[in-house]
ZAKOLZA-540562 format. One record per residue (C-alpha): residue number from 1; residue in three letters; x, y negated, z. Coordinates in nm, 2 decimals, decimal comma, m for minus. Layout:
! ZAKOLZA-540562
<pt><num>NUM</num><residu>ALA</residu><c1>X</c1><c2>Y</c2><c3>Z</c3></pt>
...
! end
This chain:
! ZAKOLZA-540562
<pt><num>1</num><residu>UNK</residu><c1>m0,09</c1><c2>m2,04</c2><c3>m1,45</c3></pt>
<pt><num>2</num><residu>UNK</residu><c1>m0,20</c1><c2>m1,81</c2><c3>m1,17</c3></pt>
<pt><num>3</num><residu>UNK</residu><c1>0,07</c1><c2>m1,64</c2><c3>m0,94</c3></pt>
<pt><num>4</num><residu>UNK</residu><c1>0,04</c1><c2>m1,28</c2><c3>m0,85</c3></pt>
<pt><num>5</num><residu>UNK</residu><c1>0,26</c1><c2>m1,08</c2><c3>m0,61</c3></pt>
<pt><num>6</num><residu>UNK</residu><c1>0,33</c1><c2>m0,70</c2><c3>m0,59</c3></pt>
<pt><num>7</num><residu>UNK</residu><c1>0,39</c1><c2>m0,57</c2><c3>m0,24</c3></pt>
<pt><num>8</num><residu>UNK</residu><c1>0,61</c1><c2>m0,26</c2><c3>m0,22</c3></pt>
<pt><num>9</num><residu>UNK</residu><c1>0,69</c1><c2>m0,04</c2><c3>0,08</c3></pt>
<pt><num>10</num><residu>UNK</residu><c1>0,71</c1><c2>0,32</c2><c3>0,19</c3></pt>
<pt><num>11</num><residu>UNK</residu><c1>0,44</c1><c2>0,50</c2><c3>0,41</c3></pt>
<pt><num>12</num><residu>UNK</residu><c1>0,47</c1><c2>0,36</c2><c3>0,77</c3></pt>
<pt><num>13</num><residu>UNK</residu><c1>0,64</c1><c2>0,03</c2><c3>0,67</c3></pt>
<pt><num>14</num><residu>UNK</residu><c1>0,33</c1><c2>m0,16</c2><c3>0,78</c3></pt>
<pt><num>15</num><residu>UNK</residu><c1>0,25</c1><c2>m0,27</c2><c3>0,43</c3></pt>
<pt><num>16</num><residu>UNK</residu><c1>m0,14</c1><c2>m0,28</c2><c3>0,48</c3></pt>
<pt><num>17</num><residu>UNK</residu><c1>m0,10</c1><c2>m0,48</c2><c3>0,80</c3></pt>
<pt><num>18</num><residu>UNK</residu><c1>0,13</c1><c2>m0,74</c2><c3>0,63</c3></pt>
<pt><num>19</num><residu>UNK</residu><c1>m0,09</c1><c2>m0,75</c2><c3>0,32</c3></pt>
<pt><num>20</num><residu>UNK</residu><c1>m0,39</c1><c2>m0,86</c2><c3>0,52</c3></pt>
<pt><num>21</num><residu>UNK</residu><c1>m0,19</c1><c2>m1,13</c2><c3>0,71</c3></pt>
<pt><num>22</num><residu>UNK</residu><c1>m0,03</c1><c2>m1,27</c2><c3>0,39</c3></pt>
<pt><num>23</num><residu>UNK</residu><c1>m0,37</c1><c2>m1,26</c2><c3>0,22</c3></pt>
<pt><num>24</num><residu>UNK</residu><c1>m0,52</c1><c2>m1,47</c2><c3>0,48</c3></pt>
<pt><num>25</num><residu>UNK</residu><c1>m0,24</c1><c2>m1,72</c2><c3>0,51</c3></pt>
<pt><num>26</num><residu>UNK</residu><c1>m0,22</c1><c2>m1,77</c2><c3>0,13</c3></pt>
<pt><num>27</num><residu>UNK</residu><c1>m0,59</c1><c2>m1,77</c2><c3>0,06</c3></pt>
<pt><num>28</num><residu>UNK</residu><c1>m0,56</c1><c2>m1,49</c2><c3>m0,21</c3></pt>
<pt><num>29</num><residu>UNK</residu><c1>m0,72</c1><c2>m1,15</c2><c3>m0,21</c3></pt>
<pt><num>30</num><residu>UNK</residu><c1>m0,54</c1><c2>m0,83</c2><c3>m0,10</c3></pt>
<pt><num>31</num><residu>UNK</residu><c1>m0,60</c1><c2>m0,60</c2><c3>m0,39</c3></pt>
<pt><num>32</num><residu>UNK</residu><c1>m0,54</c1><c2>m0,24</c2><c3>m0,29</c3></pt>
<pt><num>33</num><residu>UNK</residu><c1>m0,55</c1><c2>0,03</c2><c3>m0,56</c3></pt>
<pt><num>34</num><residu>UNK</residu><c1>m0,70</c1><c2>0,28</c2><c3>m0,31</c3></pt>
<pt><num>35</num><residu>UNK</residu><c1>m0,99</c1><c2>0,03</c2><c3>m0,26</c3></pt>
<pt><num>36</num><residu>UNK</residu><c1>m1,03</c1><c2>m0,02</c2><c3>m0,63</c3></pt>
<pt><num>37</num><residu>UNK</residu><c1>m1,05</c1><c2>0,36</c2><c3>m0,69</c3></pt>
<pt><num>38</num><residu>UNK</residu><c1>m1,30</c1><c2>0,41</c2><c3>m0,40</c3></pt>
<pt><num>39</num><residu>UNK</residu><c1>m1,53</c1><c2>0,13</c2><c3>m0,53</c3></pt>
<pt><num>40</num><residu>UNK</residu><c1>m1,53</c1><c2>0,26</c2><c3>m0,88</c3></pt>
<pt><num>41</num><residu>UNK</residu><c1>m1,62</c1><c2>0,61</c2><c3>m0,76</c3></pt>
<pt><num>42</num><residu>UNK</residu><c1>m1,88</c1><c2>0,50</c2><c3>m0,52</c3></pt>
<pt><num>43</num><residu>UNK</residu><c1>m2,04</c1><c2>0,26</c2><c3>m0,77</c3></pt>
<pt><num>44</num><residu>UNK</residu><c1>m2,02</c1><c2>0,53</c2><c3>m1,04</c3></pt>
<pt><num>45</num><residu>UNK</residu><c1>m1,88</c1><c2>0,29</c2><c3>m1,30</c3></pt>
<pt><num>46</num><residu>UNK</residu><c1>m1,79</c1><c2>0,42</c2><c3>m1,64</c3></pt>
<pt><num>47</num><residu>UNK</residu><c1>m1,41</c1><c2>0,43</c2><c3>m1,54</c3></pt>
<pt><num>48</num><residu>UNK</residu><c1>m1,50</c1><c2>0,58</c2><c3>m1,21</c3></pt>
<pt><num>49</num><residu>UNK</residu><c1>m1,68</c1><c2>0,86</c2><c3>m1,39</c3></pt>
<pt><num>50</num><residu>UNK</residu><c1>m1,39</c1><c2>0,93</c2><c3>m1,61</c3></pt>
<pt><num>51</num><residu>UNK</residu><c1>m1,15</c1><c2>0,93</c2><c3>m1,31</c3></pt>
<pt><num>52</num><residu>UNK</residu><c1>m1,38</c1><c2>1,17</c2><c3>m1,13</c3></pt>
<pt><num>53</num><residu>UNK</residu><c1>m1,37</c1><c2>1,42</c2><c3>m1,42</c3></pt>
<pt><num>54</num><residu>UNK</residu><c1>m0,99</c1><c2>1,44</c2><c3>m1,38</c3></pt>
<pt><num>55</num><residu>UNK</residu><c1>m1,00</c1><c2>1,45</c2><c3>m1,01</c3></pt>
<pt><num>56</num><residu>UNK</residu><c1>m1,25</c1><c2>1,73</c2><c3>m1,00</c3></pt>
<pt><num>57</num><residu>UNK</residu><c1>m1,01</c1><c2>1,93</c2><c3>m1,22</c3></pt>
<pt><num>58</num><residu>UNK</residu><c1>m0,72</c1><c2>1,86</c2><c3>m0,98</c3></pt>
<pt><num>59</num><residu>UNK</residu><c1>m0,55</c1><c2>1,66</c2><c3>m1,26</c3></pt>
<pt><num>60</num><residu>UNK</residu><c1>m0,38</c1><c2>1,32</c2><c3>m1,23</c3></pt>
<pt><num>61</num><residu>UNK</residu><c1>m0,59</c1><c2>1,03</c2><c3>m1,35</c3></pt>
<pt><num>62</num><residu>UNK</residu><c1>m0,42</c1><c2>0,89</c2><c3>m1,67</c3></pt>
<pt><num>63</num><residu>UNK</residu><c1>m0,27</c1><c2>0,55</c2><c3>m1,66</c3></pt>
<pt><num>64</num><residu>UNK</residu><c1>m0,51</c1><c2>0,39</c2><c3>m1,90</c3></pt>
<pt><num>65</num><residu>UNK</residu><c1>m0,80</c1><c2>0,45</c2><c3>m1,66</c3></pt>
<pt><num>66</num><residu>UNK</residu><c1>m0,61</c1><c2>0,33</c2><c3>m1,35</c3></pt>
<pt><num>67</num><residu>UNK</residu><c1>m0,49</c1><c2>0,02</c2><c3>m1,55</c3></pt>
<pt><num>68</num><residu>UNK</residu><c1>m0,85</c1><c2>m0,04</c2><c3>m1,67</c3></pt>
<pt><num>69</num><residu>UNK</residu><c1>m0,98</c1><c2>m0,04</c2><c3>m1,32</c3></pt>
<pt><num>70</num><residu>UNK</residu><c1>m0,71</c1><c2>m0,28</c2><c3>m1,20</c3></pt>
<pt><num>71</num><residu>UNK</residu><c1>m0,77</c1><c2>m0,52</c2><c3>m1,50</c3></pt>
<pt><num>72</num><residu>UNK</residu><c1>m1,14</c1><c2>m0,53</c2><c3>m1,42</c3></pt>
<pt><num>73</num><residu>UNK</residu><c1>m1,06</c1><c2>m0,61</c2><c3>m1,05</c3></pt>
<pt><num>74</num><residu>UNK</residu><c1>m0,81</c1><c2>m0,89</c2><c3>m1,15</c3></pt>
<pt><num>75</num><residu>UNK</residu><c1>m1,07</c1><c2>m1,05</c2><c3>m1,37</c3></pt>
<pt><num>76</num><residu>UNK</residu><c1>m1,31</c1><c2>m1,11</c2><c3>m1,07</c3></pt>
<pt><num>77</num><residu>UNK</residu><c1>m1,37</c1><c2>m1,47</c2><c3>m0,96</c3></pt>
<pt><num>78</num><residu>UNK</residu><c1>m1,17</c1><c2>m1,43</c2><c3>m0,62</c3></pt>
<pt><num>79</num><residu>UNK</residu><c1>m0,85</c1><c2>m1,35</c2><c3>m0,83</c3></pt>
<pt><num>80</num><residu>UNK</residu><c1>m0,86</c1><c2>m1,67</c2><c3>m1,04</c3></pt>
<pt><num>81</num><residu>UNK</residu><c1>m0,58</c1><c2>m1,82</c2><c3>m0,83</c3></pt>
<pt><num>82</num><residu>UNK</residu><c1>m0,38</c1><c2>m1,50</c2><c3>m0,79</c3></pt>
<pt><num>83</num><residu>UNK</residu><c1>m0,37</c1><c2>m1,19</c2><c3>m0,58</c3></pt>
<pt><num>84</num><residu>UNK</residu><c1>m0,15</c1><c2>m0,97</c2><c3>m0,37</c3></pt>
<pt><num>85</num><residu>UNK</residu><c1>m0,13</c1><c2>m0,63</c2><c3>m0,53</c3></pt>
<pt><num>86</num><residu>UNK</residu><c1>m0,08</c1><c2>m0,32</c2><c3>m0,31</c3></pt>
<pt><num>87</num><residu>UNK</residu><c1>m0,04</c1><c2>0,04</c2><c3>m0,45</c3></pt>
<pt><num>88</num><residu>UNK</residu><c1>m0,02</c1><c2>m0,07</c2><c3>m0,81</c3></pt>
<pt><num>89</num><residu>UNK</residu><c1>0,19</c1><c2>m0,06</c2><c3>m1,01</c3></pt>
<pt><num>90</num><residu>UNK</residu><c1>0,35</c1><c2>0,27</c2><c3>m0,92</c3></pt>
<pt><num>91</num><residu>UNK</residu><c1>0,56</c1><c2>0,32</c2><c3>m1,24</c3></pt>
<pt><num>92</num><residu>UNK</residu><c1>0,76</c1><c2>0,10</c2><c3>m1,48</c3></pt>
<pt><num>93</num><residu>UNK</residu><c1>0,50</c1><c2>0,18</c2><c3>m1,75</c3></pt>
<pt><num>94</num><residu>UNK</residu><c1>0,22</c1><c2>0,05</c2><c3>m1,53</c3></pt>
<pt><num>95</num><residu>UNK</residu><c1>0,43</c1><c2>m0,25</c2><c3>m1,44</c3></pt>
<pt><num>96</num><residu>UNK</residu><c1>0,48</c1><c2>m0,33</c2><c3>m1,82</c3></pt>
<pt><num>97</num><residu>UNK</residu><c1>0,11</c1><c2>m0,29</c2><c3>m1,88</c3></pt>
<pt><num>98</num><residu>UNK</residu><c1>0,03</c1><c2>m0,52</c2><c3>m1,59</c3></pt>
<pt><num>99</num><residu>UNK</residu><c1>0,28</c1><c2>m0,78</c2><c3>m1,71</c3></pt>
<pt><num>100</num><residu>UNK</residu><c1>0,12</c1><c2>m0,78</c2><c3>m2,06</c3></pt>
<pt><num>101</num><residu>UNK</residu><c1>m0,23</c1><c2>m0,81</c2><c3>m1,91</c3></pt>
<pt><num>102</num><residu>UNK</residu><c1>m0,14</c1><c2>m1,10</c2><c3>m1,68</c3></pt>
<pt><num>103</num><residu>UNK</residu><c1>0,02</c1><c2>m1,28</c2><c3>m1,97</c3></pt>
<pt><num>104</num><residu>UNK</residu><c1>m0,32</c1><c2>m1,25</c2><c3>m2,16</c3></pt>
<pt><num>105</num><residu>UNK</residu><c1>m0,50</c1><c2>m1,43</c2><c3>m1,88</c3></pt>
<pt><num>106</num><residu>UNK</residu><c1>m0,24</c1><c2>m1,69</c2><c3>m1,82</c3></pt>
<pt><num>107</num><residu>UNK</residu><c1>m0,09</c1><c2>m1,53</c2><c3>m1,51</c3></pt>
<pt><num>108</num><residu>UNK</residu><c1>0,24</c1><c2>m1,38</c2><c3>m1,40</c3></pt>
<pt><num>109</num><residu>UNK</residu><c1>0,41</c1><c2>m1,18</c2><c3>m1,13</c3></pt>
<pt><num>110</num><residu>UNK</residu><c1>0,63</c1><c2>m1,44</c2><c3>m0,94</c3></pt>
<pt><num>111</num><residu>UNK</residu><c1>0,77</c1><c2>m1,22</c2><c3>m0,65</c3></pt>
<pt><num>112</num><residu>UNK</residu><c1>0,78</c1><c2>m0,85</c2><c3>m0,55</c3></pt>
<pt><num>113</num><residu>UNK</residu><c1>0,85</c1><c2>m0,82</c2><c3>m0,18</c3></pt>
<pt><num>114</num><residu>UNK</residu><c1>0,98</c1><c2>m0,48</c2><c3>m0,07</c3></pt>
<pt><num>115</num><residu>UNK</residu><c1>0,94</c1><c2>m0,39</c2><c3>0,29</c3></pt>
<pt><num>116</num><residu>UNK</residu><c1>1,25</c1><c2>m0,17</c2><c3>0,35</c3></pt>
<pt><num>117</num><residu>UNK</residu><c1>1,26</c1><c2>0,06</c2><c3>0,65</c3></pt>
<pt><num>118</num><residu>UNK</residu><c1>1,52</c1><c2>0,34</c2><c3>0,72</c3></pt>
<pt><num>119</num><residu>UNK</residu><c1>1,38</c1><c2>0,70</c2><c3>0,67</c3></pt>
<pt><num>120</num><residu>UNK</residu><c1>1,45</c1><c2>0,80</c2><c3>1,03</c3></pt>
<pt><num>121</num><residu>UNK</residu><c1>1,25</c1><c2>0,51</c2><c3>1,16</c3></pt>
<pt><num>122</num><residu>UNK</residu><c1>0,97</c1><c2>0,59</c2><c3>0,93</c3></pt>
<pt><num>123</num><residu>UNK</residu><c1>0,96</c1><c2>0,95</c2><c3>1,04</c3></pt>
<pt><num>124</num><residu>UNK</residu><c1>0,95</c1><c2>0,83</c2><c3>1,41</c3></pt>
<pt><num>125</num><residu>UNK</residu><c1>0,67</c1><c2>0,59</c2><c3>1,34</c3></pt>
<pt><num>126</num><residu>UNK</residu><c1>0,45</c1><c2>0,83</c2><c3>1,14</c3></pt>
<pt><num>127</num><residu>UNK</residu><c1>0,52</c1><c2>1,16</c2><c3>1,33</c3></pt>
<pt><num>128</num><residu>UNK</residu><c1>0,46</c1><c2>1,01</c2><c3>1,67</c3></pt>
<pt><num>129</num><residu>UNK</residu><c1>0,08</c1><c2>0,96</c2><c3>1,60</c3></pt>
<pt><num>130</num><residu>UNK</residu><c1>m0,17</c1><c2>1,17</c2><c3>1,79</c3></pt>
<pt><num>131</num><residu>UNK</residu><c1>m0,55</c1><c2>1,13</c2><c3>1,73</c3></pt>
<pt><num>132</num><residu>UNK</residu><c1>m0,84</c1><c2>1,21</c2><c3>1,97</c3></pt>
<pt><num>133</num><residu>UNK</residu><c1>m1,08</c1><c2>1,49</c2><c3>1,87</c3></pt>
<pt><num>134</num><residu>UNK</residu><c1>m1,40</c1><c2>1,31</c2><c3>1,97</c3></pt>
<pt><num>135</num><residu>UNK</residu><c1>m1,38</c1><c2>0,95</c2><c3>1,82</c3></pt>
<pt><num>136</num><residu>UNK</residu><c1>m1,06</c1><c2>0,95</c2><c3>1,63</c3></pt>
<pt><num>137</num><residu>UNK</residu><c1>m0,88</c1><c2>0,70</c2><c3>1,85</c3></pt>
<pt><num>138</num><residu>UNK</residu><c1>m0,51</c1><c2>0,69</c2><c3>1,76</c3></pt>
<pt><num>139</num><residu>UNK</residu><c1>m0,21</c1><c2>0,69</c2><c3>2,01</c3></pt>
<pt><num>140</num><residu>UNK</residu><c1>0,16</c1><c2>0,69</c2><c3>1,95</c3></pt>
<pt><num>141</num><residu>UNK</residu><c1>0,40</c1><c2>0,88</c2><c3>2,17</c3></pt>
<pt><num>142</num><residu>UNK</residu><c1>0,65</c1><c2>0,59</c2><c3>2,17</c3></pt>
<pt><num>143</num><residu>UNK</residu><c1>0,46</c1><c2>0,27</c2><c3>2,09</c3></pt>
<pt><num>144</num><residu>UNK</residu><c1>0,12</c1><c2>0,34</c2><c3>2,25</c3></pt>
<pt><num>145</num><residu>UNK</residu><c1>0,13</c1><c2>0,65</c2><c3>2,46</c3></pt>
<pt><num>146</num><residu>UNK</residu><c1>m0,18</c1><c2>0,77</c2><c3>2,65</c3></pt>
<pt><num>147</num><residu>UNK</residu><c1>m0,20</c1><c2>0,73</c2><c3>3,03</c3></pt>
<pt><num>148</num><residu>UNK</residu><c1>m0,24</c1><c2>1,10</c2><c3>3,07</c3></pt>
<pt><num>149</num><residu>UNK</residu><c1>m0,04</c1><c2>1,32</c2><c3>2,82</c3></pt>
<pt><num>150</num><residu>UNK</residu><c1>m0,27</c1><c2>1,49</c2><c3>2,57</c3></pt>
<pt><num>151</num><residu>UNK</residu><c1>m0,58</c1><c2>1,31</c2><c3>2,68</c3></pt>
<pt><num>152</num><residu>UNK</residu><c1>m0,75</c1><c2>1,02</c2><c3>2,51</c3></pt>
<pt><num>153</num><residu>UNK</residu><c1>m0,77</c1><c2>0,70</c2><c3>2,74</c3></pt>
<pt><num>154</num><residu>UNK</residu><c1>m1,10</c1><c2>0,60</c2><c3>2,60</c3></pt>
<pt><num>155</num><residu>UNK</residu><c1>m1,33</c1><c2>0,91</c2><c3>2,58</c3></pt>
<pt><num>156</num><residu>UNK</residu><c1>m1,12</c1><c2>1,18</c2><c3>2,77</c3></pt>
<pt><num>157</num><residu>UNK</residu><c1>m1,11</c1><c2>1,41</c2><c3>2,47</c3></pt>
<pt><num>158</num><residu>UNK</residu><c1>m0,81</c1><c2>1,62</c2><c3>2,37</c3></pt>
<pt><num>159</num><residu>UNK</residu><c1>m0,55</c1><c2>1,46</c2><c3>2,15</c3></pt>
<pt><num>160</num><residu>UNK</residu><c1>m0,41</c1><c2>1,65</c2><c3>1,85</c3></pt>
<pt><num>161</num><residu>UNK</residu><c1>m0,17</c1><c2>1,59</c2><c3>1,57</c3></pt>
<pt><num>162</num><residu>UNK</residu><c1>m0,32</c1><c2>1,57</c2><c3>1,22</c3></pt>
<pt><num>163</num><residu>UNK</residu><c1>m0,14</c1><c2>1,77</c2><c3>0,95</c3></pt>
<pt><num>164</num><residu>UNK</residu><c1>m0,05</c1><c2>1,44</c2><c3>0,77</c3></pt>
<pt><num>165</num><residu>UNK</residu><c1>0,13</c1><c2>1,32</c2><c3>1,08</c3></pt>
<pt><num>166</num><residu>UNK</residu><c1>0,34</c1><c2>1,63</c2><c3>1,14</c3></pt>
<pt><num>167</num><residu>UNK</residu><c1>0,71</c1><c2>1,57</c2><c3>1,09</c3></pt>
<pt><num>168</num><residu>UNK</residu><c1>0,76</c1><c2>1,80</c2><c3>0,79</c3></pt>
<pt><num>169</num><residu>UNK</residu><c1>0,46</c1><c2>1,65</c2><c3>0,61</c3></pt>
<pt><num>170</num><residu>UNK</residu><c1>0,59</c1><c2>1,30</c2><c3>0,68</c3></pt>
<pt><num>171</num><residu>UNK</residu><c1>0,94</c1><c2>1,38</c2><c3>0,55</c3></pt>
<pt><num>172</num><residu>UNK</residu><c1>0,79</c1><c2>1,52</c2><c3>0,23</c3></pt>
<pt><num>173</num><residu>UNK</residu><c1>0,57</c1><c2>1,21</c2><c3>0,18</c3></pt>
<pt><num>174</num><residu>UNK</residu><c1>0,88</c1><c2>0,98</c2><c3>0,21</c3></pt>
<pt><num>175</num><residu>UNK</residu><c1>1,07</c1><c2>1,20</c2><c3>m0,03</c3></pt>
<pt><num>176</num><residu>UNK</residu><c1>0,80</c1><c2>1,17</c2><c3>m0,28</c3></pt>
<pt><num>177</num><residu>UNK</residu><c1>0,76</c1><c2>0,80</c2><c3>m0,24</c3></pt>
<pt><num>178</num><residu>UNK</residu><c1>1,13</c1><c2>0,74</c2><c3>m0,28</c3></pt>
<pt><num>179</num><residu>UNK</residu><c1>1,15</c1><c2>0,95</c2><c3>m0,59</c3></pt>
<pt><num>180</num><residu>UNK</residu><c1>0,84</c1><c2>0,79</c2><c3>m0,75</c3></pt>
<pt><num>181</num><residu>UNK</residu><c1>0,92</c1><c2>0,44</c2><c3>m0,65</c3></pt>
<pt><num>182</num><residu>UNK</residu><c1>1,29</c1><c2>0,42</c2><c3>m0,72</c3></pt>
<pt><num>183</num><residu>UNK</residu><c1>1,25</c1><c2>0,34</c2><c3>m1,10</c3></pt>
<pt><num>184</num><residu>UNK</residu><c1>0,99</c1><c2>0,06</c2><c3>m1,02</c3></pt>
<pt><num>185</num><residu>UNK</residu><c1>1,22</c1><c2>m0,09</c2><c3>m0,77</c3></pt>
<pt><num>186</num><residu>UNK</residu><c1>1,50</c1><c2>m0,10</c2><c3>m1,03</c3></pt>
<pt><num>187</num><residu>UNK</residu><c1>1,25</c1><c2>m0,24</c2><c3>m1,29</c3></pt>
<pt><num>188</num><residu>UNK</residu><c1>1,17</c1><c2>m0,54</c2><c3>m1,07</c3></pt>
<pt><num>189</num><residu>UNK</residu><c1>1,52</c1><c2>m0,58</c2><c3>m0,94</c3></pt>
<pt><num>190</num><residu>UNK</residu><c1>1,65</c1><c2>m0,62</c2><c3>m1,30</c3></pt>
<pt><num>191</num><residu>UNK</residu><c1>1,40</c1><c2>m0,89</c2><c3>m1,36</c3></pt>
<pt><num>192</num><residu>UNK</residu><c1>1,52</c1><c2>m1,08</c2><c3>m1,05</c3></pt>
<pt><num>193</num><residu>UNK</residu><c1>1,17</c1><c2>m1,05</c2><c3>m0,89</c3></pt>
<pt><num>194</num><residu>UNK</residu><c1>1,25</c1><c2>m0,80</c2><c3>m0,61</c3></pt>
<pt><num>195</num><residu>UNK</residu><c1>1,30</c1><c2>m0,94</c2><c3>m0,26</c3></pt>
<pt><num>196</num><residu>UNK</residu><c1>1,41</c1><c2>m0,71</c2><c3>0,01</c3></pt>
<pt><num>197</num><residu>UNK</residu><c1>1,24</c1><c2>m0,75</c2><c3>0,35</c3></pt>
<pt><num>198</num><residu>UNK</residu><c1>1,38</c1><c2>m0,59</c2><c3>0,67</c3></pt>
<pt><num>199</num><residu>UNK</residu><c1>1,08</c1><c2>m0,39</c2><c3>0,79</c3></pt>
<pt><num>200</num><residu>UNK</residu><c1>1,25</c1><c2>m0,28</c2><c3>1,11</c3></pt>
<pt><num>201</num><residu>UNK</residu><c1>1,20</c1><c2>m0,62</c2><c3>1,26</c3></pt>
<pt><num>202</num><residu>UNK</residu><c1>0,89</c1><c2>m0,70</c2><c3>1,48</c3></pt>
<pt><num>203</num><residu>UNK</residu><c1>0,57</c1><c2>m0,75</c2><c3>1,29</c3></pt>
<pt><num>204</num><residu>UNK</residu><c1>0,57</c1><c2>m1,13</c2><c3>1,33</c3></pt>
<pt><num>205</num><residu>UNK</residu><c1>0,93</c1><c2>m1,14</c2><c3>1,20</c3></pt>
<pt><num>206</num><residu>UNK</residu><c1>0,85</c1><c2>m0,94</c2><c3>0,90</c3></pt>
<pt><num>207</num><residu>UNK</residu><c1>0,55</c1><c2>m1,17</c2><c3>0,83</c3></pt>
<pt><num>208</num><residu>UNK</residu><c1>0,78</c1><c2>m1,47</c2><c3>0,85</c3></pt>
<pt><num>209</num><residu>UNK</residu><c1>1,03</c1><c2>m1,31</c2><c3>0,60</c3></pt>
<pt><num>210</num><residu>UNK</residu><c1>0,74</c1><c2>m1,23</c2><c3>0,37</c3></pt>
<pt><num>211</num><residu>UNK</residu><c1>0,61</c1><c2>m1,59</c2><c3>0,39</c3></pt>
<pt><num>212</num><residu>UNK</residu><c1>0,95</c1><c2>m1,72</c2><c3>0,32</c3></pt>
<pt><num>213</num><residu>UNK</residu><c1>0,99</c1><c2>m1,53</c2><c3>0,00</c3></pt>
<pt><num>214</num><residu>UNK</residu><c1>0,63</c1><c2>m1,56</c2><c3>m0,12</c3></pt>
<pt><num>215</num><residu>UNK</residu><c1>0,62</c1><c2>m1,93</c2><c3>m0,05</c3></pt>
<pt><num>216</num><residu>UNK</residu><c1>0,26</c1><c2>m1,96</c2><c3>m0,14</c3></pt>
! end
């Protein structure tokens, strides 16, 4: 039986960074829902075409299309020994569908690590980012400040703050995430699969906690 993992965490928790590290150490693919969508759209697959129809109308892509894309991805050869899922499932209904599908291919979810970070720290992490206008180099006012305020160290162009990084936008993203994900966290907690990870620790400590619970 193949073992799969679902990695949860709010925006700014460092989920992408940790997923890549864990994937490398465990020898299983990091399966990101965002990448799955992009690949289906770029390759103009039948499911990608259906998704594009909804997206062009400004409508949400139905669960059956999203689930279909994920199922196709999880049946690829590199996932035969398991995978680390990131960005899917997003709802208990998607989680139920995933569970049923995995059973059909003799696989299971064995652990759901949740990288938990205080809202205020998330806001500080995300709203401190500034980007250079010329090449898109990213700085952080606290963690990676430029040598000269407002100027990129690398190409000398002006730094600006993207709309997505503004404090009010960040706060809204966190509110949306919390509202959408709370039922999923409860779903996995009730099944005894949820493992809370202190995402406020240094990166290497978070990685160690993850490896301790995943135990791959």
